[in-house]
Jmol script that loads the backbone (N, CA, C; Angstrom):
load data "model"
ATOM      1  N   UNK A   1      -1.261  48.689  16.699  1.00  0.00           N
ATOM      2  CA  UNK A   1      -2.018  47.481  16.470  1.00  0.00           C
ATOM      3  C   UNK A   1      -2.692  47.609  15.117  1.00  0.00           C
ATOM      4  N   UNK A   2      -2.782  46.482  14.439  1.00  0.00           N
ATOM      5  CA  UNK A   2      -3.372  46.501  13.100  1.00  0.00           C
ATOM      6  C   UNK A   2      -4.883  46.719  13.185  1.00  0.00           C
ATOM      7  N   UNK A   3      -5.442  47.110  12.065  1.00  0.00           N
ATOM      8  CA  UNK A   3      -6.893  47.334  12.005  1.00  0.00           C
ATOM      9  C   UNK A   3      -7.646  46.035  12.306  1.00  0.00           C
ATOM     10  N   UNK A   4      -7.142  44.926  11.777  1.00  0.00           N
ATOM     11  CA  UNK A   4      -7.787  43.633  12.016  1.00  0.00           C
ATOM     12  C   UNK A   4      -7.727  43.258  13.500  1.00  0.00           C
ATOM     13  N   UNK A   5      -6.583  43.481  14.143  1.00  0.00           N
ATOM     14  CA  UNK A   5      -6.453  43.180  15.568  1.00  0.00           C
ATOM     15  C   UNK A   5      -7.403  44.048  16.377  1.00  0.00           C
ATOM     16  N   UNK A   6      -7.467  45.320  16.061  1.00  0.00           N
ATOM     17  CA  UNK A   6      -8.376  46.231  16.750  1.00  0.00           C
ATOM     18  C   UNK A   6      -9.831  45.782  16.586  1.00  0.00           C
ATOM     19  N   UNK A   7     -10.196  45.348  15.389  1.00  0.00           N
ATOM     20  CA  UNK A   7     -11.561  44.868  15.137  1.00  0.00           C
ATOM     21  C   UNK A   7     -11.868  43.646  15.995  1.00  0.00           C
ATOM     22  N   UNK A   8     -10.944  42.670  16.013  1.00  0.00           N
ATOM     23  CA  UNK A   8     -11.159  41.443  16.803  1.00  0.00           C
ATOM     24  C   UNK A   8     -11.241  41.750  18.296  1.00  0.00           C
ATOM     25  N   UNK A   9     -10.360  42.615  18.786  1.00  0.00           N
ATOM     26  CA  UNK A   9     -10.385  42.970  20.208  1.00  0.00           C
ATOM     27  C   UNK A   9     -11.676  43.696  20.555  1.00  0.00           C
ATOM     28  N   UNK A  10     -12.126  44.577  19.678  1.00  0.00           N
ATOM     29  CA  UNK A  10     -13.378  45.293  19.914  1.00  0.00           C
ATOM     30  C   UNK A  10     -14.551  44.326  19.990  1.00  0.00           C
ATOM     31  N   UNK A  11     -14.574  43.345  19.101  1.00  0.00           N
ATOM     32  CA  UNK A  11     -15.644  42.338  19.129  1.00  0.00           C
ATOM     33  C   UNK A  11     -15.600  41.557  20.448  1.00  0.00           C
ATOM     34  N   UNK A  12     -14.404  41.213  20.902  1.00  0.00           N
ATOM     35  CA  UNK A  12     -14.258  40.461  22.153  1.00  0.00           C
ATOM     36  C   UNK A  12     -14.710  41.297  23.343  1.00  0.00           C
ATOM     37  N   UNK A  13     -14.346  42.571  23.366  1.00  0.00           N
ATOM     38  CA  UNK A  13     -14.763  43.450  24.459  1.00  0.00           C
ATOM     39  C   UNK A  13     -16.282  43.620  24.444  1.00  0.00           C
ATOM     40  N   UNK A  14     -16.882  43.703  23.264  1.00  0.00           N
ATOM     41  CA  UNK A  14     -18.343  43.796  23.176  1.00  0.00           C
ATOM     42  C   UNK A  14     -19.012  42.540  23.730  1.00  0.00           C
ATOM     43  N   UNK A  15     -18.444  41.364  23.438  1.00  0.00           N
ATOM     44  CA  UNK A  15     -18.992  40.120  23.998  1.00  0.00           C
ATOM     45  C   UNK A  15     -18.846  40.107  25.520  1.00  0.00           C
ATOM     46  N   UNK A  16     -17.712  40.599  26.011  1.00  0.00           N
ATOM     47  CA  UNK A  16     -17.489  40.703  27.454  1.00  0.00           C
ATOM     48  C   UNK A  16     -18.546  41.607  28.085  1.00  0.00           C
ATOM     49  N   UNK A  17     -18.794  42.751  27.464  1.00  0.00           N
ATOM     50  CA  UNK A  17     -19.793  43.697  27.979  1.00  0.00           C
ATOM     51  C   UNK A  17     -21.195  43.091  27.965  1.00  0.00           C
ATOM     52  N   UNK A  18     -21.546  42.374  26.904  1.00  0.00           N
ATOM     53  CA  UNK A  18     -22.870  41.735  26.834  1.00  0.00           C
ATOM     54  C   UNK A  18     -23.014  40.659  27.910  1.00  0.00           C
ATOM     55  N   UNK A  19     -21.958  39.904  28.138  1.00  0.00           N
ATOM     56  CA  UNK A  19     -22.003  38.870  29.183  1.00  0.00           C
ATOM     57  C   UNK A  19     -22.191  39.509  30.551  1.00  0.00           C
ATOM     58  N   UNK A  20     -21.466  40.593  30.812  1.00  0.00           N
ATOM     59  CA  UNK A  20     -21.595  41.290  32.093  1.00  0.00           C
ATOM     60  C   UNK A  20     -23.009  41.837  32.267  1.00  0.00           C
ATOM     61  N   UNK A  21     -23.526  42.468  31.228  1.00  0.00           N
ATOM     62  CA  UNK A  21     -24.879  43.041  31.308  1.00  0.00           C
ATOM     63  C   UNK A  21     -25.910  41.948  31.576  1.00  0.00           C
ATOM     64  N   UNK A  22     -25.726  40.788  30.958  1.00  0.00           N
ATOM     65  CA  UNK A  22     -26.668  39.685  31.151  1.00  0.00           C
ATOM     66  C   UNK A  22     -26.657  39.168  32.587  1.00  0.00           C
ATOM     67  N   UNK A  23     -25.563  39.398  33.296  1.00  0.00           N
ATOM     68  CA  UNK A  23     -25.472  38.951  34.693  1.00  0.00           C
ATOM     69  C   UNK A  23     -25.712  40.092  35.674  1.00  0.00           C
ATOM     70  N   UNK A  24     -26.119  41.247  35.152  1.00  0.00           N
ATOM     71  CA  UNK A  24     -26.465  42.362  36.028  1.00  0.00           C
ATOM     72  C   UNK A  24     -25.340  43.331  36.343  1.00  0.00           C
ATOM     73  N   UNK A  25     -24.172  43.135  35.768  1.00  0.00           N
ATOM     74  CA  UNK A  25     -23.056  44.065  35.993  1.00  0.00           C
ATOM     75  C   UNK A  25     -23.220  45.228  35.024  1.00  0.00           C
ATOM     76  N   UNK A  26     -23.282  46.427  35.548  1.00  0.00           N
ATOM     77  CA  UNK A  26     -23.553  47.603  34.719  1.00  0.00           C
ATOM     78  C   UNK A  26     -22.343  48.496  34.482  1.00  0.00           C
ATOM     79  N   UNK A  27     -21.218  48.187  35.120  1.00  0.00           N
ATOM     80  CA  UNK A  27     -20.036  49.033  34.965  1.00  0.00           C
ATOM     81  C   UNK A  27     -18.778  48.175  34.979  1.00  0.00           C
ATOM     82  N   UNK A  28     -17.841  48.510  34.123  1.00  0.00           N
ATOM     83  CA  UNK A  28     -16.564  47.796  34.116  1.00  0.00           C
ATOM     84  C   UNK A  28     -15.838  47.939  35.456  1.00  0.00           C
ATOM     85  N   UNK A  29     -16.159  48.982  36.194  1.00  0.00           N
ATOM     86  CA  UNK A  29     -15.503  49.175  37.497  1.00  0.00           C
ATOM     87  C   UNK A  29     -16.002  48.184  38.543  1.00  0.00           C
ATOM     88  N   UNK A  30     -17.102  47.500  38.270  1.00  0.00           N
ATOM     89  CA  UNK A  30     -17.677  46.545  39.219  1.00  0.00           C
ATOM     90  C   UNK A  30     -17.297  45.090  38.934  1.00  0.00           C
ATOM     91  N   UNK A  31     -16.495  44.849  37.923  1.00  0.00           N
ATOM     92  CA  UNK A  31     -16.167  43.481  37.521  1.00  0.00           C
ATOM     93  C   UNK A  31     -15.205  42.840  38.524  1.00  0.00           C
ATOM     94  N   UNK A  32     -15.528  41.617  38.907  1.00  0.00           N
ATOM     95  CA  UNK A  32     -14.678  40.871  39.833  1.00  0.00           C
ATOM     96  C   UNK A  32     -13.739  39.954  39.035  1.00  0.00           C
ATOM     97  N   UNK A  33     -12.664  39.508  39.662  1.00  0.00           N
ATOM     98  CA  UNK A  33     -11.797  38.534  38.998  1.00  0.00           C
ATOM     99  C   UNK A  33     -12.549  37.263  38.590  1.00  0.00           C
ATOM    100  N   UNK A  34     -13.508  36.835  39.401  1.00  0.00           N
ATOM    101  CA  UNK A  34     -14.282  35.632  39.059  1.00  0.00           C
ATOM    102  C   UNK A  34     -15.103  35.850  37.785  1.00  0.00           C
ATOM    103  N   UNK A  35     -15.666  37.036  37.612  1.00  0.00           N
ATOM    104  CA  UNK A  35     -16.446  37.324  36.403  1.00  0.00           C
ATOM    105  C   UNK A  35     -15.537  37.386  35.177  1.00  0.00           C
ATOM    106  N   UNK A  36     -14.361  37.979  35.332  1.00  0.00           N
ATOM    107  CA  UNK A  36     -13.414  38.036  34.216  1.00  0.00           C
ATOM    108  C   UNK A  36     -12.952  36.625  33.853  1.00  0.00           C
ATOM    109  N   UNK A  37     -12.659  35.808  34.860  1.00  0.00           N
ATOM    110  CA  UNK A  37     -12.252  34.423  34.616  1.00  0.00           C
ATOM    111  C   UNK A  37     -13.373  33.657  33.905  1.00  0.00           C
ATOM    112  N   UNK A  38     -14.608  33.867  34.336  1.00  0.00           N
ATOM    113  CA  UNK A  38     -15.736  33.200  33.698  1.00  0.00           C
ATOM    114  C   UNK A  38     -15.823  33.520  32.221  1.00  0.00           C
ATOM    115  N   UNK A  39     -15.528  34.762  31.857  1.00  0.00           N
ATOM    116  CA  UNK A  39     -15.546  35.154  30.445  1.00  0.00           C
ATOM    117  C   UNK A  39     -14.412  34.487  29.681  1.00  0.00           C
ATOM    118  N   UNK A  40     -13.214  34.547  30.228  1.00  0.00           N
ATOM    119  CA  UNK A  40     -12.046  33.980  29.543  1.00  0.00           C
ATOM    120  C   UNK A  40     -12.225  32.475  29.322  1.00  0.00           C
ATOM    121  N   UNK A  41     -12.797  31.796  30.277  1.00  0.00           N
ATOM    122  CA  UNK A  41     -12.938  30.335  30.219  1.00  0.00           C
ATOM    123  C   UNK A  41     -14.283  29.870  29.651  1.00  0.00           C
ATOM    124  N   UNK A  42     -15.167  30.796  29.300  1.00  0.00           N
ATOM    125  CA  UNK A  42     -16.522  30.439  28.852  1.00  0.00           C
ATOM    126  C   UNK A  42     -16.503  29.517  27.638  1.00  0.00           C
ATOM    127  N   UNK A  43     -17.386  28.515  27.639  1.00  0.00           N
ATOM    128  CA  UNK A  43     -17.478  27.613  26.491  1.00  0.00           C
ATOM    129  C   UNK A  43     -17.903  28.367  25.234  1.00  0.00           C
ATOM    130  N   UNK A  44     -17.560  27.797  24.126  1.00  0.00           N
ATOM    131  CA  UNK A  44     -17.957  28.334  22.828  1.00  0.00           C
ATOM    132  C   UNK A  44     -19.413  27.957  22.555  1.00  0.00           C
ATOM    133  N   UNK A  45     -20.032  28.533  21.530  1.00  0.00           N
ATOM    134  CA  UNK A  45     -21.432  28.212  21.228  1.00  0.00           C
ATOM    135  C   UNK A  45     -21.688  26.719  21.019  1.00  0.00           C
ATOM    136  N   UNK A  46     -20.656  25.972  20.606  1.00  0.00           N
ATOM    137  CA  UNK A  46     -20.834  24.537  20.394  1.00  0.00           C
ATOM    138  C   UNK A  46     -20.802  23.739  21.700  1.00  0.00           C
ATOM    139  N   UNK A  47     -20.557  24.449  22.832  1.00  0.00           N
ATOM    140  CA  UNK A  47     -20.544  23.798  24.130  1.00  0.00           C
ATOM    141  C   UNK A  47     -19.180  23.326  24.585  1.00  0.00           C
ATOM    142  N   UNK A  48     -18.221  23.318  23.672  1.00  0.00           N
ATOM    143  CA  UNK A  48     -16.877  22.890  24.031  1.00  0.00           C
ATOM    144  C   UNK A  48     -16.099  24.054  24.636  1.00  0.00           C
ATOM    145  N   UNK A  49     -15.129  23.734  25.464  1.00  0.00           N
ATOM    146  CA  UNK A  49     -14.275  24.764  26.055  1.00  0.00           C
ATOM    147  C   UNK A  49     -13.419  25.427  24.987  1.00  0.00           C
ATOM    148  N   UNK A  50     -13.032  26.666  25.227  1.00  0.00           N
ATOM    149  CA  UNK A  50     -12.230  27.377  24.234  1.00  0.00           C
ATOM    150  C   UNK A  50     -10.807  26.824  24.154  1.00  0.00           C
ATOM    151  N   UNK A  51     -10.222  26.941  22.994  1.00  0.00           N
ATOM    152  CA  UNK A  51      -8.821  26.577  22.798  1.00  0.00           C
ATOM    153  C   UNK A  51      -7.959  27.567  23.575  1.00  0.00           C
ATOM    154  N   UNK A  52      -6.724  27.178  23.816  1.00  0.00           N
ATOM    155  CA  UNK A  52      -5.804  28.024  24.569  1.00  0.00           C
ATOM    156  C   UNK A  52      -5.631  29.392  23.905  1.00  0.00           C
ATOM    157  N   UNK A  53      -5.520  29.431  22.574  1.00  0.00           N
ATOM    158  CA  UNK A  53      -5.326  30.725  21.902  1.00  0.00           C
ATOM    159  C   UNK A  53      -6.545  31.634  22.099  1.00  0.00           C
ATOM    160  N   UNK A  54      -7.731  31.042  22.187  1.00  0.00           N
ATOM    161  CA  UNK A  54      -8.936  31.838  22.427  1.00  0.00           C
ATOM    162  C   UNK A  54      -8.916  32.411  23.838  1.00  0.00           C
ATOM    163  N   UNK A  55      -8.512  31.609  24.817  1.00  0.00           N
ATOM    164  CA  UNK A  55      -8.396  32.099  26.194  1.00  0.00           C
ATOM    165  C   UNK A  55      -7.405  33.255  26.266  1.00  0.00           C
ATOM    166  N   UNK A  56      -6.268  33.101  25.605  1.00  0.00           N
ATOM    167  CA  UNK A  56      -5.267  34.179  25.606  1.00  0.00           C
ATOM    168  C   UNK A  56      -5.823  35.433  24.937  1.00  0.00           C
ATOM    169  N   UNK A  57      -6.524  35.266  23.826  1.00  0.00           N
ATOM    170  CA  UNK A  57      -7.079  36.424  23.115  1.00  0.00           C
ATOM    171  C   UNK A  57      -8.119  37.137  23.973  1.00  0.00           C
ATOM    172  N   UNK A  58      -8.968  36.370  24.649  1.00  0.00           N
ATOM    173  CA  UNK A  58      -9.978  36.985  25.521  1.00  0.00           C
ATOM    174  C   UNK A  58      -9.310  37.740  26.670  1.00  0.00           C
ATOM    175  N   UNK A  59      -8.330  37.096  27.316  1.00  0.00           N
ATOM    176  CA  UNK A  59      -7.656  37.757  28.441  1.00  0.00           C
ATOM    177  C   UNK A  59      -6.937  39.017  27.966  1.00  0.00           C
ATOM    178  N   UNK A  60      -6.290  38.958  26.819  1.00  0.00           N
ATOM    179  CA  UNK A  60      -5.593  40.130  26.286  1.00  0.00           C
ATOM    180  C   UNK A  60      -6.569  41.262  26.008  1.00  0.00           C
ATOM    181  N   UNK A  61      -7.713  40.966  25.420  1.00  0.00           N
ATOM    182  CA  UNK A  61      -8.704  42.009  25.129  1.00  0.00           C
ATOM    183  C   UNK A  61      -9.187  42.669  26.416  1.00  0.00           C
ATOM    184  N   UNK A  62      -9.445  41.874  27.446  1.00  0.00           N
ATOM    185  CA  UNK A  62      -9.891  42.443  28.724  1.00  0.00           C
ATOM    186  C   UNK A  62      -8.779  43.292  29.334  1.00  0.00           C
ATOM    187  N   UNK A  63      -7.549  42.837  29.240  1.00  0.00           N
ATOM    188  CA  UNK A  63      -6.427  43.623  29.779  1.00  0.00           C
ATOM    189  C   UNK A  63      -6.271  44.952  29.053  1.00  0.00           C
ATOM    190  N   UNK A  64      -6.402  44.923  27.735  1.00  0.00           N
ATOM    191  CA  UNK A  64      -6.317  46.172  26.962  1.00  0.00           C
ATOM    192  C   UNK A  64      -7.453  47.104  27.349  1.00  0.00           C
ATOM    193  N   UNK A  65      -8.638  46.558  27.540  1.00  0.00           N
ATOM    194  CA  UNK A  65      -9.777  47.366  27.977  1.00  0.00           C
ATOM    195  C   UNK A  65      -9.451  48.086  29.282  1.00  0.00           C
ATOM    196  N   UNK A  66      -8.955  47.356  30.261  1.00  0.00           N
ATOM    197  CA  UNK A  66      -8.680  47.966  31.565  1.00  0.00           C
ATOM    198  C   UNK A  66      -7.495  48.916  31.521  1.00  0.00           C
ATOM    199  N   UNK A  67      -6.517  48.641  30.691  1.00  0.00           N
ATOM    200  CA  UNK A  67      -5.408  49.589  30.518  1.00  0.00           C
ATOM    201  C   UNK A  67      -5.938  50.881  29.909  1.00  0.00           C
ATOM    202  N   UNK A  68      -6.824  50.760  28.934  1.00  0.00           N
ATOM    203  CA  UNK A  68      -7.424  51.938  28.297  1.00  0.00           C
ATOM    204  C   UNK A  68      -8.254  52.737  29.304  1.00  0.00           C
ATOM    205  N   UNK A  69      -9.032  52.039  30.124  1.00  0.00           N
ATOM    206  CA  UNK A  69      -9.823  52.737  31.143  1.00  0.00           C
ATOM    207  C   UNK A  69      -8.921  53.523  32.097  1.00  0.00           C
ATOM    208  N   UNK A  70      -7.794  52.944  32.492  1.00  0.00           N
ATOM    209  CA  UNK A  70      -6.865  53.667  33.381  1.00  0.00           C
ATOM    210  C   UNK A  70      -6.289  54.894  32.688  1.00  0.00           C
ATOM    211  N   UNK A  71      -5.950  54.760  31.407  1.00  0.00           N
ATOM    212  CA  UNK A  71      -5.431  55.906  30.649  1.00  0.00           C
ATOM    213  C   UNK A  71      -6.476  57.015  30.586  1.00  0.00           C
ATOM    214  N   UNK A  72      -7.740  56.634  30.515  1.00  0.00           N
ATOM    215  CA  UNK A  72      -8.834  57.612  30.461  1.00  0.00           C
ATOM    216  C   UNK A  72      -9.178  58.194  31.832  1.00  0.00           C
ATOM    217  N   UNK A  73      -8.485  57.727  32.871  1.00  0.00           N
ATOM    218  CA  UNK A  73      -8.668  58.308  34.194  1.00  0.00           C
ATOM    219  C   UNK A  73      -9.548  57.530  35.151  1.00  0.00           C
ATOM    220  N   UNK A  74     -10.025  56.366  34.734  1.00  0.00           N
ATOM    221  CA  UNK A  74     -10.836  55.548  35.634  1.00  0.00           C
ATOM    222  C   UNK A  74      -9.926  54.835  36.631  1.00  0.00           C
ATOM    223  N   UNK A  75     -10.386  54.738  37.868  1.00  0.00           N
ATOM    224  CA  UNK A  75      -9.625  54.081  38.920  1.00  0.00           C
ATOM    225  C   UNK A  75     -10.029  52.607  38.948  1.00  0.00           C
ATOM    226  N   UNK A  76      -9.426  51.819  38.063  1.00  0.00           N
ATOM    227  CA  UNK A  76      -9.753  50.399  37.958  1.00  0.00           C
ATOM    228  C   UNK A  76      -8.476  49.569  37.941  1.00  0.00           C
ATOM    229  N   UNK A  77      -8.593  48.398  38.516  1.00  0.00           N
ATOM    230  CA  UNK A  77      -7.515  47.424  38.422  1.00  0.00           C
ATOM    231  C   UNK A  77      -7.838  46.446  37.310  1.00  0.00           C
ATOM    232  N   UNK A  78      -6.926  45.548  37.066  1.00  0.00           N
ATOM    233  CA  UNK A  78      -7.117  44.540  36.035  1.00  0.00           C
ATOM    234  C   UNK A  78      -7.681  43.278  36.674  1.00  0.00           C
ATOM    235  N   UNK A  79      -8.941  42.926  36.384  1.00  0.00           N
ATOM    236  CA  UNK A  79      -9.526  41.744  37.017  1.00  0.00           C
ATOM    237  C   UNK A  79      -8.927  40.428  36.521  1.00  0.00           C
ATOM    238  N   UNK A  80      -8.072  40.484  35.503  1.00  0.00           N
ATOM    239  CA  UNK A  80      -7.423  39.267  35.018  1.00  0.00           C
ATOM    240  C   UNK A  80      -5.998  39.140  35.541  1.00  0.00           C
ATOM    241  N   UNK A  81      -5.600  40.045  36.414  1.00  0.00           N
ATOM    242  CA  UNK A  81      -4.210  40.087  36.868  1.00  0.00           C
ATOM    243  C   UNK A  81      -3.711  38.746  37.389  1.00  0.00           C
ATOM    244  N   UNK A  82      -4.505  38.050  38.147  1.00  0.00           N
ATOM    245  CA  UNK A  82      -4.086  36.771  38.720  1.00  0.00           C
ATOM    246  C   UNK A  82      -4.587  35.563  37.933  1.00  0.00           C
ATOM    247  N   UNK A  83      -5.076  35.782  36.728  1.00  0.00           N
ATOM    248  CA  UNK A  83      -5.576  34.692  35.884  1.00  0.00           C
ATOM    249  C   UNK A  83      -4.420  34.117  35.068  1.00  0.00           C
ATOM    250  N   UNK A  84      -3.853  33.036  35.564  1.00  0.00           N
ATOM    251  CA  UNK A  84      -2.730  32.392  34.884  1.00  0.00           C
ATOM    252  C   UNK A  84      -3.249  31.423  33.830  1.00  0.00           C
ATOM    253  N   UNK A  85      -2.640  31.475  32.676  1.00  0.00           N
ATOM    254  CA  UNK A  85      -2.940  30.540  31.596  1.00  0.00           C
ATOM    255  C   UNK A  85      -1.639  29.837  31.211  1.00  0.00           C
ATOM    256  N   UNK A  86      -1.733  28.621  30.708  1.00  0.00           N
ATOM    257  CA  UNK A  86      -0.525  27.972  30.220  1.00  0.00           C
ATOM    258  C   UNK A  86       0.083  28.814  29.097  1.00  0.00           C
ATOM    259  N   UNK A  87       1.388  28.731  28.938  1.00  0.00           N
ATOM    260  CA  UNK A  87       1.991  29.503  27.842  1.00  0.00           C
ATOM    261  C   UNK A  87       1.494  29.014  26.492  1.00  0.00           C
ATOM    262  N   UNK A  88       1.565  29.915  25.534  1.00  0.00           N
ATOM    263  CA  UNK A  88       1.230  29.512  24.167  1.00  0.00           C
ATOM    264  C   UNK A  88       2.276  28.510  23.719  1.00  0.00           C
ATOM    265  N   UNK A  89       2.049  27.865  22.602  1.00  0.00           N
ATOM    266  CA  UNK A  89       2.965  26.838  22.105  1.00  0.00           C
ATOM    267  C   UNK A  89       4.407  27.297  22.086  1.00  0.00           C
ATOM    268  N   UNK A  90       5.290  26.368  22.324  1.00  0.00           N
ATOM    269  CA  UNK A  90       6.727  26.642  22.315  1.00  0.00           C
ATOM    270  C   UNK A  90       7.251  26.381  20.912  1.00  0.00           C
ATOM    271  N   UNK A  91       7.999  27.329  20.403  1.00  0.00           N
ATOM    272  CA  UNK A  91       8.503  27.238  19.034  1.00  0.00           C
ATOM    273  C   UNK A  91       9.311  25.954  18.795  1.00  0.00           C
ATOM    274  N   UNK A  92      10.144  25.562  19.736  1.00  0.00           N
ATOM    275  CA  UNK A  92      10.960  24.367  19.558  1.00  0.00           C
ATOM    276  C   UNK A  92      10.089  23.143  19.318  1.00  0.00           C
ATOM    277  N   UNK A  93       8.955  23.049  19.980  1.00  0.00           N
ATOM    278  CA  UNK A  93       8.060  21.907  19.788  1.00  0.00           C
ATOM    279  C   UNK A  93       7.506  21.886  18.369  1.00  0.00           C
ATOM    280  N   UNK A  94       7.247  23.045  17.834  1.00  0.00           N
ATOM    281  CA  UNK A  94       6.731  23.095  16.469  1.00  0.00           C
ATOM    282  C   UNK A  94       7.799  22.649  15.478  1.00  0.00           C
ATOM    283  N   UNK A  95       9.035  23.068  15.712  1.00  0.00           N
ATOM    284  CA  UNK A  95      10.132  22.671  14.829  1.00  0.00           C
ATOM    285  C   UNK A  95      10.315  21.164  14.903  1.00  0.00           C
ATOM    286  N   UNK A  96      10.303  20.591  16.110  1.00  0.00           N
ATOM    287  CA  UNK A  96      10.454  19.156  16.261  1.00  0.00           C
ATOM    288  C   UNK A  96       9.355  18.405  15.534  1.00  0.00           C
ATOM    289  N   UNK A  97       8.140  18.894  15.631  1.00  0.00           N
ATOM    290  CA  UNK A  97       7.027  18.256  14.954  1.00  0.00           C
ATOM    291  C   UNK A  97       7.264  18.262  13.444  1.00  0.00           C
ATOM    292  N   UNK A  98       7.809  19.347  12.924  1.00  0.00           N
ATOM    293  CA  UNK A  98       8.111  19.438  11.501  1.00  0.00           C
ATOM    294  C   UNK A  98       9.172  18.441  11.089  1.00  0.00           C
ATOM    295  N   UNK A  99      10.172  18.225  11.944  1.00  0.00           N
ATOM    296  CA  UNK A  99      11.207  17.250  11.633  1.00  0.00           C
ATOM    297  C   UNK A  99      10.646  15.840  11.611  1.00  0.00           C
ATOM    298  N   UNK A 100       9.740  15.526  12.506  1.00  0.00           N
ATOM    299  CA  UNK A 100       9.146  14.192  12.537  1.00  0.00           C
ATOM    300  C   UNK A 100       8.337  13.935  11.275  1.00  0.00           C
ATOM    301  N   UNK A 101       7.785  15.003  10.721  1.00  0.00           N
ATOM    302  CA  UNK A 101       6.954  14.845   9.532  1.00  0.00           C
ATOM    303  C   UNK A 101       7.798  14.889   8.251  1.00  0.00           C
ATOM    304  N   UNK A 102       9.098  15.088   8.415  1.00  0.00           N
ATOM    305  CA  UNK A 102       9.973  15.142   7.254  1.00  0.00           C
ATOM    306  C   UNK A 102       9.947  16.463   6.530  1.00  0.00           C
ATOM    307  N   UNK A 103       9.438  17.510   7.193  1.00  0.00           N
ATOM    308  CA  UNK A 103       9.371  18.825   6.540  1.00  0.00           C
ATOM    309  C   UNK A 103      10.419  19.768   7.066  1.00  0.00           C
ATOM    310  N   UNK A 104      11.206  19.346   8.041  1.00  0.00           N
ATOM    311  CA  UNK A 104      12.148  20.255   8.677  1.00  0.00           C
ATOM    312  C   UNK A 104      13.555  20.101   8.269  1.00  0.00           C
TER     313      UNK A 104
END
end "model"
wireframe off; spacefill off
backbone 0.3
color backbone group
């Protein structure tokens, strides 16, 4: 993973940890799927819901966190395992949009 990706994921995991601490959760081993979902779906500071790419980035960061914890020997599952999100944009749709705009 690139240095920039690692930095962004670390920032996201830190926000996840701060949110958990604010709600009284003191250990990643105590996180429920509902708490993980709440983080992934949490509104942005402007009050609007996050874009799909933000939801995917948050879920990915939490998944990497839990994969890392398992590698380190912690007995934890992934609280986002059953958190389904719509797929990211489909490439064909982007190409079609470009053709409509006369750029394709």
